[in-house]
N, C-alpha and C positions, 0 to 999 in steps of 0.2 A: 223753841227758838234757841234756848241755851245750849242744847245738845248740838244743834246745827252750827252755832258759832264755835263751839269747842272743837268739833271735827274739822271745820274750815281752818281753825287755828293750827291744828296738827298738820294739815296738808301744807299750809303756808310755811309754818315753822321748820318743817323737814326740808323744804326746798331752798328757802332763802338763807343761805349761809354767807360767809365772808365774800366769796366771789361775786355773788349776786348783789349784795349790799354795797360792795366797794365800787361797783360800776364796771369792773373789768370784763365780766361776762357779757353785759349788755353792750359794751363797746365793741367787742369782737363778733358778737352774734347778730347785732342789730345796727348800732350807730354807724359803723364803718360803711354801711351800704346806703347812707344818705336817706332820702325820703322813702326808698323802698324798705328800709329797715323799720320805719314806722308802720308800714303795712304788715311787716313781719310780726310786730308785736300784736297786731290785731288778729293775725292767724293764731298766735299762741293763746290769745284770749278765748278762742274757740276750742283749741286742742286740749288745754289743761282741764277744763270741766268735763269734756267727753271722756278722756282717759281716766280721770279720777273717779268719775261715776262708774265706769265699767270695772275698775279695780274693786270697788265696793261690792258690785253685783257678783263679780267672780269670787271674791272672798266668801260671800254668803253661800254661793252655790257649792264650793268645794270644802266649806268649813275649814278654811286655812288656819293652821295653828303655828306655822313656822315659815321662815323664808324658803326653806327647801321644798316644802309641800306645794307652795305656790309655783315656784320655778319648774318643778318636775311635772306638775299638772299642765302648765302652759306649754312647755317645750318637749315633754316626753322624757323617757328614761335616758337616752343617750345624749341628745342635744342638751337636755336639762343638766346633765353632769358637767358638760363643757361650760355652759353659761354660768352655772353655780360657782365654778372655780374662777372663771374670768371676772365675774362680778366682784368676787372677794378681792382680787388684785386691783380692780378699778377703785374699790373703796380705799385701798392703800394709796392709790394715786391721788385721790381726793384729799387724803390726809397729808400727803407730801405738799400738795398745793397750799394747804393751810399753813404749814411751816414756812414755805417760801413767802406766803403772804405776810406773815409776821415780820420777816426780814424787810420786805418792801415797805411795810407800814413804818417801821422804825427809821428807815433811811429817808423816806419821803417827808414824814412829819417832823422828825426830830434831828435829822442829819446824822444819825448814828449808823455805823456800818451794819449792813444787813445780817452779817454773821451773828451779831449780838441777838437779833430777833430770832434767828434760827435756833441758837443755843437755848434761849429762854423758853421758847415754845416747846422744844424737844424735851427739856427737863420737866416742864409742867405736865406734858402729856404722859411721860413715863411715870411720874409720880402718881398721876391720876389712875393709870392702869395698875400700878403696883398696890396702891392704897385704897382703891375703889372709892374715890372721893365723890360719892354721889351727892352729898350735901352741897359741895362746891358747884357741881354741875347744875343742881337744882336752882341755886342762887343765880348763877349766870343765865340759866334758861329764863328766869323771871325777867331778865332784861330784854327779852325778845320783843314784847309788845312796844316797849320804849324805842327799841331800835327801828322797828317798822315805821312808827310814827315819825321818828327823827329823819329817816331816809325819805319818806314821802314829803314831809314839810320842806326839807332841804331841796329836793328835786323840784317841787312846785314853785318854791321861791326863786330858784335858779332859772327856771323856765320863764317865769313872769318878768324877771328883771334883766334878762339877757339883752345885751347890746349887740345887735347883728349889723350895725351900720358899716357899710363898706366891706363886709366879709362875705365871700362866696362859700357858703356852708357846704355845698355839694363838692366843691373842689377840695376843700380842706378835709372833708370826710374821706375823699378818695385817696388821701395820702396815708390813711391807716393801713399799714402793711400786714398787720397780724389779724387775718380774718378767719372765721371758723370754717368757711367753705367758699367755693367759687360763686355761689348764687345765693341771693337773699332768702328765697323760699326754702331751699335746702337748709340754710342756716337756722331759720325759724323752727323747722321740724327737728333739727338736731338739738336745739336748745330745750325744747319741750321733752324730747326723747331722753336725753341724759338725766334731766332733772326728775322726770317721772319714774325712770328706771330705779333710782335710789329709793323711791317711795313704794315700790311694788309690794314688798312684804308687809309694811306697816299699814298701808291702806287696805290691802286684802284682809289682814287680820282684824281690822276695824269692822269690815263688812261681815266677818264671821262672828264677832263677839259683841258688837254693839246691839243693845236691846232695842233701841229706837232706830229701826232700819231705815225708815223714811228720813229721819234726821241725818243719818249717815250719808244717804244719797244727796240730800239737799246741801249738806256741809261740803261734800266733794265738789259740787257744782259751784257753790258760793266761793269756796277757797280757790278753785281754778280760775274763776272770773277775776278774783282779787289779784292772783299771781300775774295774769295778763295785764291788768290795769297798772300794777306796780312797775312791770317792765315798760309799759307805755310811758308812764310819767318820768321814770328815770331816763329812758331813751330820749324823750323830748328835751329834757333838761340838758343832757350831754350833747345832743345834736346842736342845740342853739348856742352852746358854749364850746363847740368842738375845737375852735382855734386855740383855746387854752389847754385842751386836754390830750391832744394827740401825743403819744409817747409817754403818757403818765400811767404808772402801775395801778393807782387807785384814784380814778377820776372823781368819785363822789367825795373822797377825802379832800381833794384839791378844791372842789366847789365849796365845801364847808369852811375850809381855811380862808378862802377869798371873801366869804361873808363876814367872818370875824375869827381871829386866831383862837379865841376861847371856844367857839363852836367847832373849830377844827380839832382841838384837843379832846372835846367831848366825843366827837365822832371817832377819833382814834381809839379812845378807851372802849367805846361800844364795839367797834370793829375787832379789836383785840379779844374782847370777850366772846364775840361770835366765832372768831377763828378757833379759839380754844374749845368752844362748845360744839363746833363741827368736827374738829380734829379727833377728840377723844372717842366718840362713837365710831368713827371710821376705823381707827386703829384697833379699837376693842373688837369690832365685828370681824375685822380681818384676822386678828390673832386668835379669836375664839373659834374661827372656822377650822383651824388646824390643831389647836391645843385646848384641853379642858380648862375651863375658867377656874381661877383661884387655886391652881396647882403650882408646884415648883417650876414645871416646864413652861407653863403659861407666863410666869413672871420673868423667867430667863428670856423667853421669846419676845416679851413686851419690850425689854431693854434692847434686844438685837433689832427688832422692828423699828424702834425709835431712832437708833443710831443710823440704820440704813436710810430711813426717811430723811434724817438730817443731811446725809450726803447728797441725796437727790435734790434737796431743797436748793442747792447751789445752781441748779439749772435756771432758776428764776421764775417768779410768779407769772408774769405775762406769757412766757414761753410754755409753761406747764398748763395754764388755762387753755391756751390755743392748741395743745396737743392732746391732753388727757380727756377733756370734756367732749370734743368732737368724736374721738374714738369710742367713748362710752355711749355717745348718741347713736353711732352706727350699730353698736351692739344692741342698743335699745330697739332699733328698727327690727331686729330679728325677734326680740321678745314680743313686740307689738304685732308683727306679722303672725306669729304663733297664736297670739291672743285672738286675732281676727279669725283665723282658721278654727280655733276653739269655739268661738261664738257661732260661726256658720254651722259647725257640726252639731252644737247644742240646739240651735234653732231647727235644724232638719229633724233631729230626734224628737223634739217637742211636737213638731207637726205630724210626724208619723205615729207617735205613741197612741193617740185616740183610735186610729184605724186598727192598730194591732190589738187593742183591747176589745173592740167590737167584733173582730174576726174570731178571737178566742172564745167569746161568749156564744 
């Protein structure tokens, strides 16, 4: 059971970053569609376990040892090369979203100009890349369980105490102009797609290296169910309070502050830590894709990447979430279509293998 919970935690922790916990992702991919968005979260509760499970099985089958080996096995030599590079740039995009999120957090919670948040997060990320601050990341990673509990408790409390008297929730939800796609079902698929795409390599490598294979599969299913449940709870909380949240960069931070200013500050600190904890691996992976780690060129590139990301951060948190994440989701569709074809080919080979053996004999 311990191994199952550990692997479920990895699956959840890899996906739930600042965008997810802040509520902005859920707002654009689910809440803006009203009651249909609630159905969308139920769809995600089915898709997350299925895809997580298959990634574990795929990793075991191909004995995945790196991000490249998984992508090239799924997509082939030529498409794999394209997806490999595109995915690297999307990781950069996710990192940019984190920098923009730091600016939104400072502005929304403390009334400080967003540029201060951009500068602070950019400096911290560059320092982490230059100095390999693994201990700092480990400390911040230890906040993840606390963050999950805080988000769920806040969402549950906000849903139970919501006052919907005289409010047409569907009408207010319809005023949300930043939506991930034209249709709630496509939006649900996109949400699962872009999130799982980021986990492809780590989940496949768990499948290849985890000694307790059954626990790995159970962990993927349990983690996937939890991800869907978290989306459902956050979505319900925001839908029932939608009249206060439309136009807000960080809806969950707003709900926390409305409960009590102290809770809002605690949530802000946790979100800032999650932003940093998400940004560093994204920029590290992107830079390491093109430069050898811990070399002079890598360090120079890390500074340049950080400064370029700082510039893109001015586009804005909400706008970036609404642009980068859906595009990453569409790319994920290509990966998962290739995975489906891979599964079909493997199943056919498995069925014909016994016949071939008996014929030879």
